[in-house]
C-alpha atoms as an extended CHARMM CRD file, in Angstrom:
* protein
*
       189  EXT
         1         1  MET       CA             31.7570000000       -5.2540000000      -12.0860000000  PROA      1               0.0000000000
         2         2  ALA       CA             27.9870000000       -5.6940000000      -12.4160000000  PROA      2               0.0000000000
         3         3  TYR       CA             26.6540000000       -9.1450000000      -13.2060000000  PROA      3               0.0000000000
         4         4  ALA       CA             25.2660000000       -9.3050000000      -16.7680000000  PROA      4               0.0000000000
         5         5  GLY       CA             21.5040000000       -8.8630000000      -16.8640000000  PROA      5               0.0000000000
         6         6  LEU       CA             21.1590000000       -7.5090000000      -13.3470000000  PROA      6               0.0000000000
         7         7  THR       CA             19.7240000000       -4.0320000000      -12.9870000000  PROA      7               0.0000000000
         8         8  THR       CA             18.3660000000       -2.1260000000      -10.0410000000  PROA      8               0.0000000000
         9         9  GLU       CA             14.8560000000       -2.3690000000      -11.5040000000  PROA      9               0.0000000000
        10        10  ARG       CA             15.1320000000       -6.1170000000      -12.0940000000  PROA      10              0.0000000000
        11        11  LEU       CA             16.3940000000       -6.6610000000       -8.5530000000  PROA      11              0.0000000000
        12        12  THR       CA             13.6340000000       -4.4850000000       -7.1140000000  PROA      12              0.0000000000
        13        13  ARG       CA             10.9450000000       -6.4090000000       -8.9860000000  PROA      13              0.0000000000
        14        14  ALA       CA             12.4970000000       -9.7260000000       -7.9530000000  PROA      14              0.0000000000
        15        15  GLY       CA             12.6260000000       -8.4560000000       -4.3700000000  PROA      15              0.0000000000
        16        16  ALA       CA              8.9310000000       -7.5470000000       -4.5850000000  PROA      16              0.0000000000
        17        17  GLU       CA              8.1040000000      -11.0460000000       -5.8360000000  PROA      17              0.0000000000
        18        18  LEU       CA             10.1960000000      -12.4920000000       -3.0270000000  PROA      18              0.0000000000
        19        19  ALA       CA              8.3130000000      -10.3350000000       -0.5130000000  PROA      19              0.0000000000
        20        20  ASP       CA              5.0130000000      -11.7050000000       -1.7990000000  PROA      20              0.0000000000
        21        21  GLU       CA              6.3040000000      -15.2680000000       -1.4560000000  PROA      21              0.0000000000
        22        22  VAL       CA              8.1040000000      -15.2040000000        1.9020000000  PROA      22              0.0000000000
        23        23  GLY       CA              7.0330000000      -11.9540000000        3.5630000000  PROA      23              0.0000000000
        24        24  PHE       CA              8.4990000000       -8.4840000000        3.3770000000  PROA      24              0.0000000000
        25        25  ASP       CA             10.4360000000       -8.9170000000        6.6310000000  PROA      25              0.0000000000
        26        26  GLN       CA             12.3220000000      -11.8640000000        5.1250000000  PROA      26              0.0000000000
        27        27  VAL       CA             13.6530000000       -9.9470000000        2.1170000000  PROA      27              0.0000000000
        28        28  THR       CA             17.4340000000       -9.5260000000        2.1880000000  PROA      28              0.0000000000
        29        29  VAL       CA             20.1660000000       -8.9400000000       -0.3580000000  PROA      29              0.0000000000
        30        30  SER       CA             21.5430000000      -12.3830000000        0.5490000000  PROA      30              0.0000000000
        31        31  GLU       CA             18.2340000000      -14.0900000000       -0.2390000000  PROA      31              0.0000000000
        32        32  LEU       CA             17.9560000000      -12.1900000000       -3.5060000000  PROA      32              0.0000000000
        33        33  ALA       CA             21.5080000000      -13.1970000000       -4.4670000000  PROA      33              0.0000000000
        34        34  ARG       CA             20.5360000000      -16.8350000000       -3.9380000000  PROA      34              0.0000000000
        35        35  ARG       CA             17.5870000000      -16.3320000000       -6.2890000000  PROA      35              0.0000000000
        36        36  PHE       CA             19.9070000000      -15.1270000000       -9.0240000000  PROA      36              0.0000000000
        37        37  ASP       CA             22.6230000000      -17.6530000000       -8.1420000000  PROA      37              0.0000000000
        38        38  VAL       CA             25.2030000000      -14.9150000000       -7.7050000000  PROA      38              0.0000000000
        39        39  LYS       CA             27.4030000000      -13.7350000000       -4.8890000000  PROA      39              0.0000000000
        40        40  VAL       CA             25.9910000000      -11.0280000000       -2.6410000000  PROA      40              0.0000000000
        41        41  ALA       CA             28.7770000000       -8.6750000000       -3.7160000000  PROA      41              0.0000000000
        42        42  SER       CA             27.4030000000       -8.8090000000       -7.2730000000  PROA      42              0.0000000000
        43        43  LEU       CA             24.2820000000       -6.9820000000       -6.1190000000  PROA      43              0.0000000000
        44        44  TYR       CA             25.9930000000       -4.1400000000       -4.3080000000  PROA      44              0.0000000000
        45        45  SER       CA             26.5680000000       -2.2010000000       -7.5050000000  PROA      45              0.0000000000
        46        46  HSD       CA             22.7580000000       -2.0340000000       -7.8100000000  PROA      46              0.0000000000
        47        47  VAL       CA             21.5340000000       -1.7940000000       -4.2080000000  PROA      47              0.0000000000
        48        48  LYS       CA             23.4200000000       -0.5010000000       -1.1790000000  PROA      48              0.0000000000
        49        49  ASN       CA             22.0910000000       -3.0020000000        1.3540000000  PROA      49              0.0000000000
        50        50  SER       CA             18.9120000000       -4.7730000000        2.4510000000  PROA      50              0.0000000000
        51        51  GLN       CA             17.3620000000       -1.5200000000        3.7120000000  PROA      51              0.0000000000
        52        52  ASP       CA             17.9380000000        0.1250000000        0.3370000000  PROA      52              0.0000000000
        53        53  LEU       CA             16.3290000000       -2.8930000000       -1.3540000000  PROA      53              0.0000000000
        54        54  LYS       CA             13.3370000000       -2.7090000000        0.9930000000  PROA      54              0.0000000000
        55        55  THR       CA             12.9460000000        1.0070000000        0.3560000000  PROA      55              0.0000000000
        56        56  ARG       CA             12.9530000000        0.3790000000       -3.3930000000  PROA      56              0.0000000000
        57        57  ILE       CA             10.3130000000       -2.3340000000       -2.9860000000  PROA      57              0.0000000000
        58        58  ALA       CA              8.2110000000        0.0580000000       -0.8910000000  PROA      58              0.0000000000
        59        59  LEU       CA              8.4660000000        2.7340000000       -3.5810000000  PROA      59              0.0000000000
        60        60  LEU       CA              7.4720000000        0.2150000000       -6.2430000000  PROA      60              0.0000000000
        61        61  ALA       CA              4.4680000000       -0.9150000000       -4.1880000000  PROA      61              0.0000000000
        62        62  LEU       CA              3.3410000000        2.6680000000       -3.5460000000  PROA      62              0.0000000000
        63        63  GLU       CA              3.5910000000        3.3840000000       -7.2750000000  PROA      63              0.0000000000
        64        64  GLU       CA              1.6350000000        0.2610000000       -8.2320000000  PROA      64              0.0000000000
        65        65  LEU       CA             -1.0530000000        1.0620000000       -5.6590000000  PROA      65              0.0000000000
        66        66  ALA       CA             -1.3030000000        4.7020000000       -6.7750000000  PROA      66              0.0000000000
        67        67  ASP       CA             -1.6720000000        3.6640000000      -10.4170000000  PROA      67              0.0000000000
        68        68  ARG       CA             -4.4180000000        1.1820000000       -9.5350000000  PROA      68              0.0000000000
        69        69  ALA       CA             -6.1740000000        3.7380000000       -7.3460000000  PROA      69              0.0000000000
        70        70  ALA       CA             -6.0690000000        6.4210000000      -10.0430000000  PROA      70              0.0000000000
        71        71  ASP       CA             -7.6040000000        4.0120000000      -12.5520000000  PROA      71              0.0000000000
        72        72  ALA       CA            -10.2890000000        2.9200000000      -10.0780000000  PROA      72              0.0000000000
        73        73  LEU       CA            -11.2070000000        6.4810000000       -9.0850000000  PROA      73              0.0000000000
        74        74  ALA       CA            -11.5460000000        7.8910000000      -12.5870000000  PROA      74              0.0000000000
        75        75  GLY       CA            -15.0490000000        9.2970000000      -13.0030000000  PROA      75              0.0000000000
        76        76  ARG       CA            -16.2040000000        8.3770000000       -9.4890000000  PROA      76              0.0000000000
        77        77  ALA       CA            -17.2320000000       10.5360000000       -6.5650000000  PROA      77              0.0000000000
        78        78  ALA       CA            -18.4000000000       10.2670000000       -2.9570000000  PROA      78              0.0000000000
        79        79  LYS       CA            -19.3500000000        6.7280000000       -1.8880000000  PROA      79              0.0000000000
        80        80  ASP       CA            -18.4200000000        5.1780000000       -5.2530000000  PROA      80              0.0000000000
        81        81  ALA       CA            -14.9440000000        6.7090000000       -5.0280000000  PROA      81              0.0000000000
        82        82  LEU       CA            -14.5640000000        5.7870000000       -1.3640000000  PROA      82              0.0000000000
        83        83  THR       CA            -15.4870000000        2.1700000000       -2.1110000000  PROA      83              0.0000000000
        84        84  ALA       CA            -13.2150000000        2.0170000000       -5.1570000000  PROA      84              0.0000000000
        85        85  LEU       CA            -10.1990000000        3.2670000000       -3.2040000000  PROA      85              0.0000000000
        86        86  ALA       CA            -10.8600000000        0.9350000000       -0.2840000000  PROA      86              0.0000000000
        87        87  ASN       CA            -11.1810000000       -2.0380000000       -2.6190000000  PROA      87              0.0000000000
        88        88  VAL       CA             -7.9230000000       -1.1810000000       -4.3800000000  PROA      88              0.0000000000
        89        89  TYR       CA             -6.0460000000       -1.4490000000       -1.0780000000  PROA      89              0.0000000000
        90        90  ARG       CA             -7.8130000000       -4.6390000000       -0.0300000000  PROA      90              0.0000000000
        91        91  ASP       CA             -7.4140000000       -6.3430000000       -3.4070000000  PROA      91              0.0000000000
        92        92  TYR       CA             -3.7530000000       -5.3580000000       -3.6730000000  PROA      92              0.0000000000
        93        93  ALA       CA             -3.0630000000       -6.7500000000       -0.2020000000  PROA      93              0.0000000000
        94        94  ARG       CA             -4.6540000000      -10.0440000000       -1.1810000000  PROA      94              0.0000000000
        95        95  GLU       CA             -2.7520000000      -10.2670000000       -4.4730000000  PROA      95              0.0000000000
        96        96  HSD       CA              0.5780000000       -8.9540000000       -3.1780000000  PROA      96              0.0000000000
        97        97  PRO       CA              0.8280000000       -9.3780000000        0.5990000000  PROA      97              0.0000000000
        98        98  GLY       CA              4.5590000000       -8.6720000000        0.7330000000  PROA      98              0.0000000000
        99        99  ARG       CA              4.3330000000       -5.5850000000       -1.4200000000  PROA      99              0.0000000000
       100       100  TYR       CA              1.3710000000       -4.3630000000        0.6030000000  PROA      100             0.0000000000
       101       101  ALA       CA              3.4830000000       -4.7060000000        3.7530000000  PROA      101             0.0000000000
       102       102  ALA       CA              6.2780000000       -2.8650000000        1.9530000000  PROA      102             0.0000000000
       103       103  ALA       CA              3.9380000000        0.0310000000        1.1830000000  PROA      103             0.0000000000
       104       104  GLN       CA              3.6050000000        0.5330000000        4.9510000000  PROA      104             0.0000000000
       105       105  LEU       CA              7.3790000000        0.9620000000        5.4100000000  PROA      105             0.0000000000
       106       106  ARG       CA              8.2950000000        4.2070000000        7.1320000000  PROA      106             0.0000000000
       107       107  LEU       CA             10.3440000000        6.1360000000        4.5840000000  PROA      107             0.0000000000
       108       108  ASP       CA             12.9550000000        8.8020000000        5.1130000000  PROA      108             0.0000000000
       109       109  PRO       CA             11.1250000000       12.1790000000        4.8540000000  PROA      109             0.0000000000
       110       110  GLU       CA             12.9760000000       13.2140000000        1.6800000000  PROA      110             0.0000000000
       111       111  VAL       CA             12.2030000000        9.8910000000        0.0210000000  PROA      111             0.0000000000
       112       112  ALA       CA              8.5810000000        9.9830000000        1.1770000000  PROA      112             0.0000000000
       113       113  VAL       CA              7.9710000000       13.4320000000       -0.2930000000  PROA      113             0.0000000000
       114       114  ALA       CA              9.1920000000       12.2300000000       -3.7000000000  PROA      114             0.0000000000
       115       115  SER       CA              7.2320000000        8.9610000000       -3.5410000000  PROA      115             0.0000000000
       116       116  ALA       CA              3.8070000000        7.9510000000       -4.8270000000  PROA      116             0.0000000000
       117       117  GLY       CA              2.6420000000        8.1720000000       -1.2130000000  PROA      117             0.0000000000
       118       118  VAL       CA              1.8990000000       11.8230000000       -1.9690000000  PROA      118             0.0000000000
       119       119  ARG       CA             -0.4780000000       10.7030000000       -4.7420000000  PROA      119             0.0000000000
       120       120  HSD       CA             -2.3260000000        8.4800000000       -2.2580000000  PROA      120             0.0000000000
       121       121  ALA       CA             -2.9340000000       11.4270000000        0.0380000000  PROA      121             0.0000000000
       122       122  GLN       CA             -4.0190000000       13.6120000000       -2.8790000000  PROA      122             0.0000000000
       123       123  MET       CA             -6.4960000000       10.9940000000       -4.0990000000  PROA      123             0.0000000000
       124       124  THR       CA             -7.9390000000       10.5430000000       -0.6220000000  PROA      124             0.0000000000
       125       125  ARG       CA             -8.3280000000       14.3050000000       -0.2600000000  PROA      125             0.0000000000
       126       126  ALA       CA            -10.0100000000       14.4510000000       -3.6690000000  PROA      126             0.0000000000
       127       127  ILE       CA            -12.5770000000       11.9080000000       -2.4690000000  PROA      127             0.0000000000
       128       128  LEU       CA            -13.1720000000       13.9520000000        0.6730000000  PROA      128             0.0000000000
       129       129  ARG       CA            -13.9360000000       17.0920000000       -1.3440000000  PROA      129             0.0000000000
       130       130  GLY       CA            -17.0980000000       15.2520000000       -2.3910000000  PROA      130             0.0000000000
       131       131  TYR       CA            -18.0950000000       15.2680000000        1.2680000000  PROA      131             0.0000000000
       132       132  ASP       CA            -17.4380000000       19.0190000000        1.7050000000  PROA      132             0.0000000000
       133       133  LEU       CA            -14.8340000000       18.5530000000        4.4330000000  PROA      133             0.0000000000
       134       134  THR       CA            -12.4260000000       21.3900000000        5.0850000000  PROA      134             0.0000000000
       135       135  GLU       CA             -9.3020000000       21.5450000000        7.2160000000  PROA      135             0.0000000000
       136       136  PRO       CA             -8.5530000000       20.3500000000        9.8110000000  PROA      136             0.0000000000
       137       137  ASP       CA            -11.4370000000       17.8780000000        9.4490000000  PROA      137             0.0000000000
       138       138  GLN       CA            -10.1250000000       16.7220000000        6.0830000000  PROA      138             0.0000000000
       139       139  THR       CA             -6.8470000000       15.6490000000        7.6880000000  PROA      139             0.0000000000
       140       140  HSD       CA             -8.7390000000       13.8790000000       10.4710000000  PROA      140             0.0000000000
       141       141  ALA       CA            -10.7940000000       12.0450000000        7.8440000000  PROA      141             0.0000000000
       142       142  VAL       CA             -7.6840000000       11.0620000000        5.8280000000  PROA      142             0.0000000000
       143       143  ARG       CA             -6.2510000000        9.5240000000        8.9960000000  PROA      143             0.0000000000
       144       144  LEU       CA             -9.5240000000        7.7970000000        9.8050000000  PROA      144             0.0000000000
       145       145  LEU       CA             -9.8050000000        6.2390000000        6.3420000000  PROA      145             0.0000000000
       146       146  GLY       CA             -6.1870000000        5.0880000000        6.3600000000  PROA      146             0.0000000000
       147       147  SER       CA             -6.6340000000        3.5670000000        9.8080000000  PROA      147             0.0000000000
       148       148  VAL       CA             -9.7940000000        1.7110000000        8.8570000000  PROA      148             0.0000000000
       149       149  PHE       CA             -8.6010000000        0.4880000000        5.4410000000  PROA      149             0.0000000000
       150       150  HSD       CA             -5.1860000000       -0.6520000000        6.5970000000  PROA      150             0.0000000000
       151       151  GLY       CA             -6.3620000000       -1.8760000000        9.9790000000  PROA      151             0.0000000000
       152       152  TYR       CA             -9.1230000000       -4.0190000000        8.5290000000  PROA      152             0.0000000000
       153       153  VAL       CA             -6.8920000000       -5.4140000000        5.7830000000  PROA      153             0.0000000000
       154       154  SER       CA             -4.1300000000       -6.2360000000        8.2870000000  PROA      154             0.0000000000
       155       155  LEU       CA             -6.5170000000       -8.0060000000       10.6410000000  PROA      155             0.0000000000
       156       156  GLU       CA             -8.1610000000       -9.8910000000        7.8000000000  PROA      156             0.0000000000
       157       157  MET       CA             -4.8170000000      -10.9340000000        6.2750000000  PROA      157             0.0000000000
       158       158  GLY       CA             -3.6480000000      -12.0930000000        9.6880000000  PROA      158             0.0000000000
       159       159  GLY       CA             -6.6830000000      -14.3600000000       10.0600000000  PROA      159             0.0000000000
       160       160  GLY       CA             -8.3100000000      -12.2040000000       12.7120000000  PROA      160             0.0000000000
       161       161  PHE       CA            -11.8050000000      -12.6980000000       11.2980000000  PROA      161             0.0000000000
       162       162  SER       CA            -11.5180000000      -16.2360000000        9.9760000000  PROA      162             0.0000000000
       163       163  HSD       CA            -13.3030000000      -17.9890000000       12.8490000000  PROA      163             0.0000000000
       164       164  SER       CA            -16.5060000000      -16.0110000000       13.0680000000  PROA      164             0.0000000000
       165       165  ALA       CA            -19.5550000000      -14.9860000000       11.0810000000  PROA      165             0.0000000000
       166       166  PRO       CA            -20.6130000000      -12.9690000000        9.1930000000  PROA      166             0.0000000000
       167       167  ASP       CA            -18.4530000000      -13.2320000000        6.0890000000  PROA      167             0.0000000000
       168       168  THR       CA            -15.6320000000      -10.6880000000        5.8960000000  PROA      168             0.0000000000
       169       169  GLN       CA            -16.9600000000       -9.2830000000        2.6150000000  PROA      169             0.0000000000
       170       170  GLU       CA            -20.2700000000       -8.4890000000        4.2980000000  PROA      170             0.0000000000
       171       171  THR       CA            -18.4420000000       -6.7240000000        7.1310000000  PROA      171             0.0000000000
       172       172  TRP       CA            -16.2510000000       -4.8280000000        4.6450000000  PROA      172             0.0000000000
       173       173  SER       CA            -19.3230000000       -3.5970000000        2.7660000000  PROA      173             0.0000000000
       174       174  ARG       CA            -21.0070000000       -2.5000000000        5.9900000000  PROA      174             0.0000000000
       175       175  ILE       CA            -17.8730000000       -0.6650000000        7.1230000000  PROA      175             0.0000000000
       176       176  LEU       CA            -17.7360000000        1.2500000000        3.8400000000  PROA      176             0.0000000000
       177       177  GLU       CA            -21.4320000000        2.1530000000        4.1930000000  PROA      177             0.0000000000
       178       178  ALA       CA            -20.7600000000        3.3630000000        7.7380000000  PROA      178             0.0000000000
       179       179  LEU       CA            -17.7670000000        5.4260000000        6.6160000000  PROA      179             0.0000000000
       180       180  ASP       CA            -19.8420000000        7.0360000000        3.8690000000  PROA      180             0.0000000000
       181       181  ALA       CA            -22.5730000000        7.8920000000        6.3940000000  PROA      181             0.0000000000
       182       182  LEU       CA            -20.0070000000        9.3150000000        8.8120000000  PROA      182             0.0000000000
       183       183  LEU       CA            -18.3500000000       11.4340000000        6.1290000000  PROA      183             0.0000000000
       184       184  ARG       CA            -21.7460000000       12.7800000000        4.9760000000  PROA      184             0.0000000000
       185       185  ASN       CA            -22.5790000000       13.6750000000        8.5930000000  PROA      185             0.0000000000
       186       186  TRP       CA            -19.1860000000       14.7100000000        9.9080000000  PROA      186             0.0000000000
       187       187  PRO       CA            -19.5950000000       16.1060000000       13.4430000000  PROA      187             0.0000000000
       188       188  GLU       CA            -19.2500000000       19.8440000000       13.8650000000  PROA      188             0.0000000000
       189       189  ARG       CA            -16.7570000000       21.1540000000       16.4640000000  PROA      189             0.0000000000
């Protein structure tokens, strides 16, 4: 029998909050049960196991990120859109480090295809249309942008830039300027 007041959505949101507090890797059904002061078995009518919980948190994070990105991109093109998307990822990682880590979770292919991850790719491709990139260069550019955005954010969040000048915001701005210049002058094959 399900514990009164517990739902899959409530547990997922609580798991996302837990991820932000203690790190995504530390999220388990057992830890979540402690948060609700219930036995672990009480949660199994809502989530199958810790992997199912983590997948649900990842899907929530991808959805939140996609919604923020869509709002930020509305009415923007080229460099303005590129900067807006990059800042959405960076700001989200700062506000929700555990959820941001969750958004990087490798999903089962069937789950991934039905997730908001598809919206992320579509939005990135929409930005790239402003740079007149066609396939396969568009796919190369999607991969480049993802690598730079997520790589920089991961290094920054891990303290990789905390002991040197210039300020990380200055570097971030310069990187986005460089990406815009690269996309405007994409090398021909």
